[in-house]
C-alpha positions in Angstrom: 0.2 0.1 0.3 1.2 3.6 -1.0 -0.3 5.1 2.0 0.1 9.5 1.2 -1.9 10.1 4.6 -2.9 8.8 7.7 -4.2 9.8 10.9 -5.7 7.7 14.0 -9.0 7.3 11.4 -8.8 7.7 7.8 -5.9 6.4 5.8 -5.3 7.3 2.0 -2.9 5.5 -0.7 -3.0 5.2 -4.2 -5.2 3.2 -6.1 -3.5 0.3 -8.0 -5.7 0.3 -10.9 -5.9 4.2 -11.2 -8.0 6.5 -13.8 -5.0 8.5 -13.9 -1.7 8.7 -11.9 -2.8 10.6 -9.0 -6.2 8.8 -8.0 -6.0 8.2 -4.3 -8.5 6.0 -2.4 -9.5 7.7 1.5 -10.7 5.2 3.1 -11.4 4.6 7.7 -9.6 2.4 9.6 -12.5 0.8 11.2 -14.7 -1.7 8.5 -17.3 -0.1 7.8 -19.3 -1.5 4.6 -20.9 1.6 2.8 -21.9 5.4 2.9 -24.8 4.2 5.2 -22.9 2.8 7.7 -20.4 5.3 8.6 -20.8 6.9 11.0 -21.7 11.0 10.7 -18.8 12.1 12.9 -16.4 9.9 11.0 -18.0 11.1 7.9 -16.9 14.6 8.5 -13.6 13.4 9.1 -13.1 11.5 5.9 -14.9 14.3 3.9 -12.2 16.8 5.1 -9.3 14.4 4.3 -10.2 14.0 1.0 -10.9 17.4 0.2 -7.4 17.8 2.5 -5.7 15.2 0.1 -7.8 16.5 -3.5 -5.8 20.1 -3.0 -2.6 17.9 -2.6 -3.3 15.8 -5.9 -4.2 18.7 -8.1 -1.1 20.5 -6.8 1.2 18.0 -7.7 -0.7 16.3 -10.6 -1.6 19.8 -12.2 -5.0 18.0 -13.4 -7.5 20.1 -14.9 -10.4 18.7 -12.6 -11.1 16.1 -10.4 -13.9 13.8 -9.6 -14.7 12.7 -5.7 -17.0 9.3 -5.8 -18.0 7.5 -3.3 -20.0 4.0 -4.9 -22.3 2.6 -2.0 -24.0 -0.4 -2.7 -23.6 -3.1 -5.5 -26.5 -1.3 -7.4 -24.3 1.8 -7.6 -21.2 -0.4 -8.9 -19.2 -0.7 -4.8 -16.8 -3.1 -5.3 -15.2 -3.0 -2.8 -17.1 -4.1 0.8 -15.6 -1.4 2.7 -16.3 2.3 2.4 -14.0 4.2 0.1 -13.5 7.4 -0.9 -11.9 8.0 -5.0 -9.8 11.3 -5.0 -9.8 11.0 -9.5 -7.4 13.8 -11.1 -9.3 15.0 -14.7 -7.3 15.9 -18.1 -9.7 16.6 -21.1 -9.7 13.2 -23.2 -8.8 11.3 -20.7 -11.6 8.5 -21.7 -12.8 8.1 -18.4 -16.7 9.4 -18.4 -18.5 10.0 -15.1 -22.0 11.4 -17.6 -23.8 13.8 -15.8 -27.0 15.1 -17.2 -27.5 11.3 -17.2 -28.3 11.3 -21.2 -31.2 8.6 -20.7 -33.1 11.0 -17.8 -35.7 13.4 -18.8 -36.8 16.1 -16.8 -39.9 14.9 -14.4 -42.6 16.7 -14.1 -42.3 19.9 -11.3 -44.5 18.4 -9.1 -43.1 15.6 -8.9 -39.6 17.1 -8.0 -41.6 19.0 -5.0 -43.0 15.7 -4.1 -39.5 13.8 -3.6 -37.8 17.2 -2.0 -40.7 17.4 0.5 -40.9 12.7 1.8 -36.6 14.0 2.3 -37.3 17.3 3.7 -39.5 15.3 6.4 -37.5 12.5 6.7 -34.7 15.1 7.8 -36.4 16.8 10.3 -37.2 12.8 12.1 -34.5 11.6 13.5 -35.8 9.4 15.2 -37.7 8.0 12.7 -34.8 7.8 10.5 -32.4 6.4 12.5 -34.8 3.4 14.0 -35.7 2.3 9.7 -31.9 2.5 9.8 -30.7 -0.3 13.1 -34.6 -1.3 14.5 -33.8 1.2 17.4 -33.5 4.1 18.4 -30.1 5.8 19.2 -27.8 2.8 17.3 -28.0 4.9 14.2 -25.0 4.2 12.2 -23.5 1.7 14.7 -23.3 -2.0 13.2 -23.4 -4.9 15.3 -21.8 -7.5 13.0 -18.6 -8.3 15.1 -16.2 -10.4 12.7 -16.8 -7.2 10.6 -16.6 -4.2 12.7 -14.5 -2.5 15.3 -15.3 0.2 17.3 -13.6 3.4 17.8 -11.6 2.2 21.0 -10.5 -0.8 19.0 -8.7 1.2 16.0 -7.0 3.3 18.9 -5.6 0.2 21.2 -5.8 -2.1 18.2 -7.6 -4.9 19.9 -10.8 -5.7 20.9 -11.6 -5.5 24.8 -12.7 -9.1 25.1 -11.4 -12.1 22.7 -11.2 -10.3 19.4 -8.9 -10.1 16.6 -7.6 -7.1 14.9 -9.6 -6.1 12.2 -7.1 -5.7 8.9 -4.9 -2.7 8.2 -5.8 -1.2 12.1 -2.6 0.4 13.5 -2.1 0.0 17.5 -0.7 3.2 19.3 2.7 2.6 18.5 3.4 0.1 15.5 2.7 -0.9 11.5 -1.1 -2.5 10.7 -1.3 -5.4 12.2 -1.3 -8.7 9.8 -2.3 -11.8 10.8 -5.9 -11.5 10.1 -5.2 -10.0 6.6 -6.2 -12.2 3.5 -4.9 -10.2 0.8 -5.2 -7.3 -1.2 -8.4 -5.9 -2.7 -8.9 -4.4 -6.7 -7.7 -1.2 -5.5 -4.8 -2.1 -3.0 -6.9 -1.6 0.2 -5.7 -4.3 2.7 -8.3 -7.3 3.5 -8.9 -8.7 6.1 -10.6 -12.1 7.2 -13.6 -12.9 8.0 
């Protein structure tokens, strides 16, 4: 893994299948499968890291543009089941395409757009309903209970589980390199994959 940024909660490294030179992935050290599993505080931190690294990538590559991409879920093209953010430096004519607006889309009737906006606004105003629907229990939003695939913030900082578990792949203890005993290999983008 060719890391270009690290802190206690995040790491950024070069994608091993880059769209263009300078293509970087930003990932949390804790395992979170998708955008919807990442706790808000960690998500805000990952976005701040992404912005900082993207600025450095722009300076280094002298790119003409930049894509910041998160694919969450199979329907969105997520190929690794660990949340990650792509920082992709772009140049005119580089052959990569994120086509928006989408050619296959037609402008919906304004009443449909307004109705969808109202439903989203209502969901944002009722956090208890949103938390219950995502976790089945109020107060557990963003928390995953599958201990074989998830670590807690305490585990990330100490490098070990409080009782009887094993390290998550790539988790650093307070004074050392990533623990590799539980790693099964490298993902398609160069990230370390833990045994499940």
